[in-house]
C-alpha positions as CSV (number, residue, x, y, z in Angstrom):
1,M,-1.8,14.5,19.4
2,S,-1.0,18.1,19.2
3,E,1.1,19.7,16.7
4,A,4.0,20.6,19.3
5,N,4.2,16.6,20.2
6,V,4.7,16.0,16.4
7,L,6.2,18.7,14.8
8,D,8.3,20.5,18.0
9,S,9.8,17.6,19.8
10,E,13.5,17.4,19.9
11,D,13.8,14.7,17.7
12,A,11.6,16.4,15.0
13,R,13.5,19.8,15.2
14,R,16.7,17.9,14.7
15,A,15.6,15.8,11.8
16,R,13.9,19.3,10.2
17,D,17.2,20.9,10.4
18,Y,19.4,18.1,9.2
19,F,16.8,17.9,6.2
20,R,16.6,21.6,5.6
21,Q,20.3,21.6,5.2
22,A,20.2,18.5,2.6
23,L,17.6,20.1,0.4
24,T,19.3,23.3,0.2
25,R,22.3,21.4,-1.1
26,W,20.3,19.7,-3.4
27,D,18.1,22.6,-4.8
28,T,21.3,24.3,-6.0
29,T,20.9,23.0,-9.8
30,A,18.8,25.6,-12.0
31,R,15.6,24.4,-13.2
32,Q,15.2,24.9,-17.0
33,G,12.0,24.4,-18.8
34,M,10.8,23.0,-22.4
35,P,11.5,25.9,-25.0
36,Q,9.1,27.0,-27.8
37,I,10.8,27.7,-30.9
38,A,10.0,30.0,-34.0
39,Q,12.2,31.7,-36.7
40,G,15.3,30.2,-34.8
41,I,14.3,32.0,-31.5
42,A,14.0,29.8,-28.2
43,V,11.7,31.0,-25.3
44,Y,11.7,29.2,-22.2
45,T,11.3,29.1,-18.4
46,W,14.3,29.4,-15.9
47,R,14.6,29.5,-12.0
48,G,18.3,29.7,-10.7
49,P,19.4,28.8,-7.6
50,G,18.3,30.9,-4.8
51,E,15.3,32.3,-7.0
52,D,11.6,31.6,-5.8
53,F,10.0,31.4,-9.2
54,P,11.0,30.8,-12.9
55,R,11.3,33.4,-15.2
56,L,11.1,33.6,-19.1
57,Y,14.3,33.6,-21.1
58,R,15.0,34.2,-24.8
59,E,17.9,32.7,-26.6
60,S,18.8,31.4,-30.1
61,A,17.6,28.0,-30.8
62,S,21.0,27.0,-32.0
63,T,22.9,28.3,-29.2
64,L,20.5,26.8,-26.8
65,G,20.5,23.5,-28.6
66,A,24.2,23.1,-28.6
67,A,24.7,23.9,-24.9
68,C,21.7,21.1,-24.4
69,A,23.2,18.5,-26.6
70,P,23.4,15.1,-24.9
71,G,26.6,14.2,-23.1
72,R,27.1,17.7,-21.8
73,S,26.9,18.3,-18.2
74,P,23.5,17.6,-16.6
75,T,23.5,21.1,-15.1
76,P,21.6,23.3,-17.3
77,P,23.4,26.0,-19.4
78,D,23.4,29.8,-18.3
79,P,20.3,31.5,-19.2
80,G,19.8,33.7,-22.2
81,T,18.4,37.2,-21.9
82,A,15.4,37.7,-19.5
83,L,12.1,38.9,-21.0
84,P,11.0,42.3,-19.6
85,S,8.2,41.0,-16.9
86,P,6.2,42.8,-14.2
87,A,7.6,42.0,-10.7
88,G,6.3,39.4,-8.2
89,R,4.5,37.3,-11.0
90,V,4.7,33.6,-11.5
91,V,4.7,32.1,-15.2
92,R,1.6,29.7,-15.2
93,G,2.2,29.3,-19.1
94,F,3.0,31.0,-22.4
95,A,2.9,30.9,-26.1
96,L,5.6,32.4,-28.7
97,D,4.1,33.9,-31.8
98,H,5.2,32.7,-35.4
99,T,7.8,35.6,-35.5
100,G,9.6,34.6,-32.5
101,R,9.3,38.3,-31.3
102,R,6.3,38.4,-29.1
103,V,5.1,36.2,-26.0
104,A,1.8,35.8,-24.5
105,A,2.5,34.8,-21.0
106,L,0.1,34.1,-18.4
107,L,1.2,35.7,-15.2
108,G,-0.4,35.1,-11.7
109,T,0.5,36.0,-8.3
110,P,1.9,33.4,-6.1
111,D,-1.4,33.0,-4.0
112,S,-3.5,32.2,-6.9
113,E,-3.6,30.0,-10.2
114,L,-5.8,32.3,-12.0
115,A,-3.4,34.5,-14.0
116,K,-3.7,37.5,-16.4
117,V,-2.6,37.5,-20.0
118,W,0.7,39.7,-20.8
119,I,2.3,40.4,-24.1
120,L,6.2,40.4,-23.7
121,A,8.9,41.1,-26.0
122,S,12.6,41.7,-25.7
123,D,12.6,45.4,-26.8
124,T,9.3,46.9,-25.3
125,E,7.6,47.0,-21.7
126,P,5.1,44.3,-20.7
127,V,1.4,44.9,-21.9
128,R,-1.4,43.7,-19.9
129,L,-4.4,42.3,-22.3
130,D,-7.8,43.4,-21.0
131,V,-9.1,40.0,-20.9
132,P,-10.8,38.0,-17.8
133,P,-8.3,35.7,-15.8
134,V,-7.0,32.2,-17.1
135,W,-6.5,29.0,-15.5
136,H,-3.6,27.3,-17.0
137,A,-4.7,27.5,-20.7
138,R,-2.0,28.3,-23.2
139,P,-3.0,31.0,-25.4
140,V,-3.0,30.2,-29.1
141,W,-1.4,32.6,-31.9
142,I,-3.1,32.4,-35.2
143,D,-1.0,33.7,-38.2
144,A,-3.3,36.3,-40.0
145,G,-1.1,36.4,-43.2
146,P,1.7,38.3,-44.5
147,H,0.3,41.8,-44.2
148,H,-1.4,41.5,-40.7
149,E,-0.5,40.7,-37.4
150,A,-1.1,37.4,-35.8
151,A,-4.3,37.1,-33.6
152,L,-4.3,35.7,-30.2
153,W,-6.9,33.3,-29.0
154,I,-7.6,32.8,-25.2
155,L,-9.6,30.3,-23.3
156,T,-10.4,32.4,-20.1
157,G,-12.0,31.5,-17.0
158,K,-11.6,28.5,-14.5
159,P,-13.3,25.3,-14.9
160,P,-16.2,24.6,-15.7
161,V,-17.0,28.3,-16.8
162,H,-15.1,29.3,-19.5
163,E,-15.3,32.1,-22.2
164,V,-13.1,32.3,-25.7
165,W,-11.4,35.7,-26.5
166,R,-9.9,37.1,-29.5
167,V,-6.9,39.8,-29.6
168,A,-6.5,41.1,-33.2
169,G,-3.9,43.3,-34.4
170,S,-3.6,45.4,-31.3
171,S,-3.7,44.6,-27.6
172,E,-6.7,47.2,-27.4
173,D,-8.7,45.1,-29.9
174,A,-9.9,42.2,-27.5
175,R,-13.4,40.7,-27.4
176,P,-15.3,37.5,-26.6
177,V,-16.4,35.3,-29.5
178,G,-18.6,33.0,-27.5
179,L,-18.6,29.1,-27.5
180,P,-20.7,26.8,-30.0
181,A,-24.2,26.5,-29.4
182,E,-23.8,23.0,-28.5
183,L,-22.0,24.0,-25.3
184,A,-24.7,26.0,-24.1
185,H,-25.9,23.1,-21.9
186,T,-23.1,20.5,-21.2
187,P,-22.5,18.0,-18.7
188,E,-20.6,18.6,-15.5
189,G,-16.8,17.7,-16.0
190,L,-16.6,18.8,-19.7
191,R,-12.8,19.8,-20.3
192,L,-12.0,22.4,-23.3
193,R,-9.0,23.6,-25.0
194,L,-7.8,25.3,-27.6
195,E,-5.6,24.5,-30.6
196,G,-4.2,26.2,-33.6
197,D,-2.6,25.5,-36.9
198,S,-2.3,27.4,-40.2
199,G,-6.0,26.4,-40.9
200,G,-7.3,28.3,-38.0
201,V,-8.4,27.9,-34.2
202,R,-9.8,25.0,-33.0
203,L,-12.0,24.4,-30.0
204,I,-11.8,21.0,-28.4
205,A,-14.4,19.5,-25.8
206,R,-13.7,16.3,-24.2
207,H,-15.9,14.7,-21.6
208,P,-14.1,12.1,-19.5
209,G,-15.0,8.6,-21.0
210,T,-16.3,9.9,-24.2
211,A,-14.4,11.0,-27.6
212,P,-13.6,14.8,-28.0
213,T,-15.7,17.1,-30.2
214,T,-14.0,19.6,-32.2
215,W,-15.0,22.9,-33.8
216,I,-13.2,25.3,-36.1
217,F,-13.9,29.1,-35.9
218,R,-15.0,29.9,-39.5
219,D,-16.8,33.1,-40.9
220,H,-17.2,34.6,-37.3
221,G,-18.7,31.3,-36.0
222,W,-17.9,27.9,-34.5
223,V,-18.1,24.9,-37.1
224,P,-18.1,21.3,-36.2
225,E,-15.0,19.5,-37.2
226,P,-13.7,16.2,-36.5
227,G,-9.8,16.6,-36.2
228,S,-7.0,18.7,-35.7
229,A,-3.4,19.1,-37.1
230,A,-0.1,20.1,-35.7
231,A,0.6,23.8,-34.8
232,P,3.4,25.3,-37.2
233,V,5.1,27.0,-34.1
234,P,6.5,23.5,-32.3
235,V,4.9,23.3,-29.3
236,P,5.8,20.7,-26.3
237,V,3.7,17.6,-26.2
238,P,3.1,16.7,-22.5
239,V,3.9,13.0,-21.9
240,P,0.9,11.6,-19.6
241,A,3.0,8.3,-20.1
242,A,6.3,7.1,-21.4
243,G,5.6,5.0,-24.4
244,R,2.5,6.6,-25.3
245,V,3.6,9.8,-27.4
246,A,4.7,10.1,-31.3
247,L,5.7,12.9,-33.0
248,A,6.0,13.2,-37.0
249,T,9.3,14.7,-38.6
250,S,10.6,15.2,-42.0
251,L,13.0,12.1,-41.2
252,G,10.3,9.7,-39.9
253,E,8.3,9.3,-36.6
254,V,9.9,9.7,-32.9
255,T,8.3,7.6,-30.7
256,A,8.9,7.0,-26.6
257,R,9.0,3.6,-25.2
258,E,9.5,2.6,-21.8
259,V,11.6,-0.5,-21.1
260,E,12.7,-2.1,-17.6
261,D,15.2,0.3,-16.7
262,A,14.7,3.5,-19.1
263,V,12.5,5.3,-21.3
264,V,14.0,5.1,-24.9
265,L,13.4,7.6,-27.8
266,S,13.8,6.3,-31.2
267,L,13.6,7.6,-34.8
268,G,11.9,5.3,-37.3
269,G,12.6,2.7,-34.9
270,T,16.4,3.3,-34.3
271,P,17.2,4.6,-30.7
272,V,18.6,8.3,-30.6
273,H,18.2,9.0,-26.7
274,A,17.4,7.3,-23.4
275,L,16.5,8.3,-20.0
276,S,17.5,6.7,-16.7
277,A,15.0,4.6,-14.8
278,A,13.7,7.3,-12.4
279,E,13.9,10.0,-15.0
280,R,10.5,11.4,-15.7
281,L,9.9,12.2,-19.5
282,L,7.6,15.3,-19.4
283,A,7.5,16.9,-22.8
284,L,8.6,16.4,-26.2
285,S,9.2,18.7,-28.8
286,V,10.7,18.9,-32.5
287,S,11.9,21.8,-34.6
288,E,13.1,21.8,-38.2
289,D,14.9,24.8,-40.1
290,R,17.6,24.5,-43.1
291,T,20.2,23.2,-40.8
292,G,18.3,19.9,-39.7
293,V,15.9,18.5,-37.4
294,S,15.9,18.8,-33.5
295,L,14.2,16.8,-30.7
296,W,13.6,18.7,-27.6
297,V,13.4,16.3,-24.5
298,H,12.3,17.9,-21.3
299,S,12.6,15.3,-18.3
300,A,13.4,15.5,-14.5
301,S,15.0,13.3,-11.8
302,P,15.4,13.3,-8.3
303,E,18.9,14.1,-9.2
304,R,18.1,16.7,-11.8
305,P,14.8,18.1,-11.1
306,S,14.1,20.0,-14.4
307,G,16.1,20.0,-17.6
308,V,16.4,19.8,-21.5
309,V,18.3,17.8,-23.8
310,C,18.3,18.7,-27.6
311,V,19.2,15.7,-30.0
312,D,20.1,16.6,-33.6
313,L,18.2,13.9,-35.4
314,T,20.1,14.6,-38.4
315,R,23.3,13.3,-36.9
316,A,22.1,11.2,-34.3
317,S,24.0,7.9,-33.4
318,A,22.2,4.7,-34.2
319,S,22.6,3.5,-30.3
320,A,21.2,5.5,-27.6
321,S,22.8,5.8,-24.1
322,A,21.1,6.8,-20.9
323,S,21.6,10.4,-20.1
324,A,23.4,11.4,-16.9
325,A,21.3,11.3,-14.4
326,G,23.0,14.0,-12.4
327,R,25.4,15.0,-9.4
328,D,25.9,11.9,-7.3
329,A,23.6,9.9,-9.3
330,E,26.0,6.9,-9.3
331,H,25.4,6.4,-5.4
332,N,21.6,6.0,-6.1
333,T,19.9,3.1,-8.1
334,H,16.1,3.0,-9.3
335,L,14.7,-0.4,-9.9
336,H,11.5,-1.3,-11.4
337,L,9.5,-4.2,-9.2
338,T,6.2,-5.5,-8.8
339,I,4.0,-6.9,-6.0
340,L,0.9,-8.9,-6.4
341,A,-2.2,-7.3,-4.9
342,R,-4.7,-9.4,-2.9
343,D,-6.6,-10.4,-6.2
344,G,-3.4,-11.4,-7.7
345,T,-2.7,-8.6,-9.9
346,P,0.6,-7.4,-10.7
347,V,1.2,-3.9,-9.3
348,P,4.5,-1.8,-10.6
349,L,6.9,-0.2,-8.1
350,V,9.8,2.2,-8.5
351,V,12.1,1.7,-5.9
352,S,14.8,4.1,-5.1
353,S,18.0,3.5,-2.8
354,R,21.3,4.1,-2.3
355,R,23.4,1.4,-4.1
356,E,25.5,0.4,-0.8
357,F,22.2,-0.5,0.8
358,L,21.2,-3.1,-1.9
359,E,22.6,-6.8,-2.8
360,G,21.1,-8.7,-5.7
361,G,17.9,-6.2,-6.3
362,H,17.3,-6.7,-2.5
363,S,17.5,-4.3,0.8
364,R,20.5,-5.5,2.8
365,A,18.2,-4.7,5.8
366,P,15.0,-2.8,6.7
367,R,15.6,1.1,6.4
368,P,13.0,4.2,6.8
369,L,10.9,4.2,3.8
370,L,8.7,6.5,2.1
371,L,5.7,5.1,0.1
372,S,4.5,7.7,-2.4
373,V,1.3,7.1,-4.4
374,Y,-1.1,9.2,-6.4
375,G,-3.4,6.5,-8.1
376,G,-6.1,8.6,-10.0
377,F,-7.0,10.4,-13.1
378,G,-4.8,8.1,-15.3
379,V,-1.8,10.1,-14.0
380,H,1.5,8.3,-14.5
381,H,3.2,8.2,-11.0
382,R,6.9,8.2,-10.9
383,T,9.7,8.8,-8.5
384,E,9.4,12.5,-7.2
385,A,11.8,14.9,-9.5
386,E,12.4,16.8,-6.4
387,P,15.2,17.5,-3.8
388,T,12.9,15.9,-1.3
389,V,13.8,12.6,-2.5
390,A,17.5,13.0,-3.1
391,A,17.8,14.3,0.5
392,W,16.0,11.3,1.7
393,L,18.4,8.9,-0.2
394,E,21.4,10.8,0.8
395,A,20.3,10.2,4.5
396,G,19.9,6.5,3.9
397,G,16.4,6.2,3.5
398,V,14.3,4.3,0.7
399,F,11.9,5.9,-1.7
400,V,8.9,4.0,-3.4
401,A,6.5,5.3,-5.9
402,A,3.6,2.9,-6.1
403,Q,1.8,2.8,-9.5
404,V,-1.5,1.5,-8.0
405,R,-4.7,1.1,-10.2
406,G,-6.3,4.3,-10.9
407,G,-3.2,5.8,-12.6
408,G,-2.1,5.5,-16.3
409,E,1.3,3.5,-15.8
410,L,-0.2,0.7,-17.9
411,G,-2.7,2.4,-20.3
412,P,-6.4,3.3,-20.1
413,E,-7.3,-0.1,-18.8
414,W,-5.2,0.4,-15.7
415,H,-6.8,3.5,-15.0
416,E,-10.4,2.1,-15.5
417,A,-9.4,-0.5,-13.1
418,G,-9.3,2.0,-10.3
419,R,-11.8,4.6,-11.3
420,G,-15.7,4.9,-10.3
421,A,-17.2,1.7,-8.8
422,R,-13.5,0.3,-8.7
423,K,-11.9,3.3,-6.7
424,I,-11.5,1.4,-3.7
425,R,-8.7,-0.6,-5.5
426,A,-6.3,1.9,-5.4
427,V,-6.7,2.1,-1.6
428,H,-6.4,-1.8,-1.4
429,D,-3.3,-1.7,-3.6
430,L,-1.4,0.7,-1.6
431,I,-2.3,-1.5,1.6
432,D,-0.9,-4.5,-0.2
433,V,2.2,-2.7,-1.4
434,A,3.0,-1.7,2.3
435,H,2.8,-5.0,3.8
436,A,4.6,-6.5,0.8
437,L,7.7,-4.0,1.4
438,V,7.9,-5.1,5.1
439,A,7.5,-8.8,4.1
440,G,10.3,-8.3,1.8
441,G,12.9,-7.0,4.1
442,W,12.8,-3.3,2.8
443,T,11.6,-1.8,6.0
444,R,9.6,-2.0,9.2
445,T,5.9,-1.2,9.8
446,E,7.1,1.5,12.1
447,D,9.4,3.1,9.8
448,L,7.1,3.1,6.9
449,T,5.5,6.4,6.1
450,A,2.9,6.7,3.3
451,L,3.0,10.0,1.3
452,G,0.3,11.4,-0.9
453,A,-0.9,14.8,-2.0
454,S,-4.4,15.9,-3.5
455,H,-5.9,12.6,-4.9
456,G,-3.1,10.7,-3.2
457,G,-3.6,12.3,0.0
458,F,-7.3,10.7,-0.2
459,V,-5.5,7.4,-1.1
460,V,-2.9,7.4,2.0
461,T,-5.5,8.6,4.4
462,A,-8.3,6.0,3.5
463,A,-5.6,3.3,3.4
464,A,-4.6,4.2,7.1
465,L,-8.1,3.9,8.4
466,I,-9.1,0.8,6.5
467,D,-6.0,-1.0,7.6
468,P,-3.8,0.9,10.3
469,S,-1.7,-2.0,10.6
470,A,0.3,-1.3,7.2
471,F,1.7,2.0,8.2
472,G,4.0,3.8,10.9
473,R,3.2,7.1,9.7
474,V,0.9,9.1,7.1
475,I,1.7,12.5,5.5
476,A,-1.4,13.8,3.3
477,V,-0.9,17.0,1.5
478,A,-3.7,18.9,0.6
479,P,-5.9,15.7,0.9
480,V,-9.3,15.1,-0.8
481,L,-11.1,13.9,2.4
482,D,-14.8,14.0,1.5
483,T,-15.4,12.2,-1.7
484,V,-19.0,12.0,-1.0
485,D,-19.7,15.7,-1.5
486,L,-17.2,16.3,-4.2
487,R,-18.9,19.7,-5.3
488,R,-17.5,21.4,-2.1
489,H,-14.2,21.3,-3.7
490,G,-13.1,24.1,-5.9
491,L,-12.4,21.7,-8.9
492,G,-14.8,19.1,-7.7
493,T,-17.5,19.3,-10.5
494,Q,-14.3,18.2,-13.0
495,W,-13.9,15.1,-10.8
496,L,-17.5,13.5,-11.0
497,H,-16.4,10.8,-13.6
498,E,-13.5,9.7,-11.8
499,F,-15.4,9.0,-8.8
500,G,-18.3,7.7,-10.6
501,V,-20.6,10.8,-9.5
502,D,-22.0,11.1,-12.6
503,G,-24.3,8.0,-12.3
504,E,-21.9,5.0,-11.8
505,T,-21.6,5.2,-7.7
506,T,-23.7,6.3,-4.9
507,A,-23.0,8.5,-1.9
508,A,-23.3,5.5,0.2
509,Q,-20.7,3.5,-1.8
510,R,-18.1,6.6,-1.9
511,A,-18.5,6.8,2.1
512,E,-17.1,3.2,2.3
513,Y,-13.5,5.0,1.6
514,S,-14.2,8.7,2.0
515,P,-11.5,9.4,4.7
516,L,-13.7,11.9,6.5
517,H,-16.8,9.6,6.6
518,L,-14.4,6.7,7.7
519,A,-13.2,9.0,10.7
520,I,-16.7,9.9,11.7
521,A,-17.7,6.2,11.9
522,R,-14.7,4.8,13.8
523,E,-15.3,4.2,17.4
524,R,-11.8,4.4,18.4
525,A,-8.6,5.5,16.8
526,E,-5.8,4.6,19.1
527,N,-4.2,2.1,16.5
528,V,-4.7,4.7,13.5
529,P,-0.9,5.6,12.8
530,P,0.0,9.3,13.3
531,I,-1.2,11.4,10.5
532,L,0.3,14.7,9.4
533,C,-2.4,16.4,7.6
534,C,-0.9,19.7,5.5
535,I,-3.4,22.2,4.6
536,L,-2.7,24.7,1.7
537,G,-4.3,28.1,2.8
538,R,-5.0,29.3,-0.8
539,D,-6.1,26.1,-2.3
540,E,-8.2,26.7,-5.3
541,R,-8.9,22.9,-6.1
542,V,-9.5,21.2,-2.7
543,D,-11.8,22.3,0.0
544,N,-9.5,22.1,2.9
545,T,-12.5,22.8,5.4
546,A,-12.7,19.1,5.7
547,A,-9.2,18.6,7.5
548,P,-10.0,20.2,10.8
549,R,-13.0,18.2,11.3
550,F,-10.9,15.1,10.0
551,A,-8.4,15.7,12.6
552,A,-10.9,16.5,15.3
553,E,-12.9,13.3,14.7
554,L,-10.1,11.1,15.1
555,N,-8.2,12.9,18.0
556,S,-11.4,12.9,19.8
557,R,-11.3,9.2,19.6
558,G,-7.7,8.9,20.8
559,G,-6.0,9.4,17.2
560,R,-2.7,11.2,16.7
561,V,-3.7,13.7,13.6
562,A,-1.7,16.9,13.4
563,L,-2.4,19.8,10.9
564,L,0.3,21.8,9.4
565,T,-1.1,24.9,7.7
566,E,0.8,26.7,5.2
567,A,-1.5,29.8,5.0
568,G,0.0,31.6,1.9
569,D,0.3,28.5,-0.4
570,G,-1.8,27.1,-3.3
571,H,-2.0,23.8,-4.9
572,A,0.0,24.5,-7.9
573,Q,3.3,26.1,-7.9
574,R,4.9,27.4,-4.7
575,A,7.9,29.5,-3.8
576,A,11.4,27.4,-3.7
577,G,12.3,28.8,-0.1
578,T,8.8,28.0,1.3
579,L,8.7,24.6,-0.3
580,L,12.2,23.7,1.0
581,D,11.1,24.4,4.6
582,F,7.7,22.4,4.0
583,S,9.6,19.6,2.8
584,A,11.8,19.7,5.7
585,T,9.0,19.5,7.8
586,L,7.5,16.3,6.3
587,L,10.8,14.8,6.1
588,G,11.5,15.5,9.5
589,F,8.2,14.0,10.5
590,A,8.6,10.8,8.4
591,A,12.2,10.2,10.0
592,G,10.3,10.2,13.6
593,T,12.5,8.9,16.3
594,T,14.4,6.3,14.2
595,P,18.1,7.0,14.9
596,W,19.7,6.7,11.3
597,M,22.2,8.1,9.0
598,G,22.6,11.7,9.3
599,V,19.7,12.7,11.5
600,S,20.9,11.2,14.8
């Protein structure tokens, strides 16, 4: 099947044009990032409508907190003052120093995830530090005392090759400090990070499946140490799964707990804020000063792709109400359901739909359905917090996030149940979910499109080849198609434990679910559903050279695989305008030829 047949037919063009307009309407809300706060100053990212990438802004913490108070409009407030930054750069991370005056920003080009380190301040020109590039590793400021400037510590390089650099005093005094001797010969897949507090800088090393090892830098060298403490500058704590995070404050402990239809944040056991069912809790942070204690909550949902709420814990109500989900949210509902996998294990789902199409928690009639999955690395997979979902729901479709084994939705045991020698369970769970959705009247097989990116792309393509009867279409974005030779991928050495390559599985075992090897082994492919395989030309994580062979192998056997190449895009953050065009193409493919609301 050629690209022209799949992507350039009259039906596909009509659907693509419709969704491009819908996506544009849903992308008019500004995107606000989580602030870092020091000395009453907040620094955060912000992307306004029509901008391709977010920039860094500065505002007083009290002003920003008042504008982000619960109950205000879900639309983010007006941004503060933009920090002077070099043009054409993408923010990959940043760290605010203890004075609130300087920001160490990781600024890269749109076509690479590696970034240079710049020092930004509101009253000076940007200064680029003479250190090697950095891969998404947030720099760490260490306060050197009242008579000295803070030192900046940076973890440079791309996994698995790293260095630690120290910038002391002036930006010209930058030098490598080396790694602990114990890391001279480390196993593949080791993950490093820097943390800092008033006691100094810490280097934390963790190999998947083992406890972390920590060193603190003392007397010009690394000294083993068993623990670490909180940073004096409030740094957002990423939330891998709601209900598994706690923050200490002077008023008590803040915890997050996921219930059936919301995520509830509590102070000392008393609810102070809640998120809606499909709202994803991204990060938490606490700031304290003489005026009180504030809880900063970074969340995202299909109706509000990225926003921040500031809860005044000193005056917090004893009862929490769900935050406003966003524009037109009252037209959508997000349900938590479960289906039984083939071995009797309940698999959670988040089902999103227009309210008018439901009755008693069930669909009134089968509708076109997007089935999204990730299923690996302990990642908590939720409804995508992007205009893609809002536009699909607006058109009358159903969106389902399948929380299959291998993810982290139900804790470490859920991840282990789909990792290593048990990786095939993620694939089987997705197949079982698809059949259950059809049997439950949510959709018809021909109107069900499985959607997965990166590891999720592996899951959906493997599932389509193992059980073609489960899906009407498949969309795989930057998929991991070869799970036998992981070292061919840019970050493949970091995935060995996930797929059991570090001694748990054999190449033959992984070939049983490797999409590329399944395609090569298949004699005929006429019954395989149409597959749209999307290649990101600047992908630094996944080897995309497997995709053309994957398509050729299936198409030579009667398959219907189309390749969509985004030559200038990479695996991480992408320009907003390009992403909208890309998303419209994907939704148009998923809509197919079905005459349904808005598209026909």
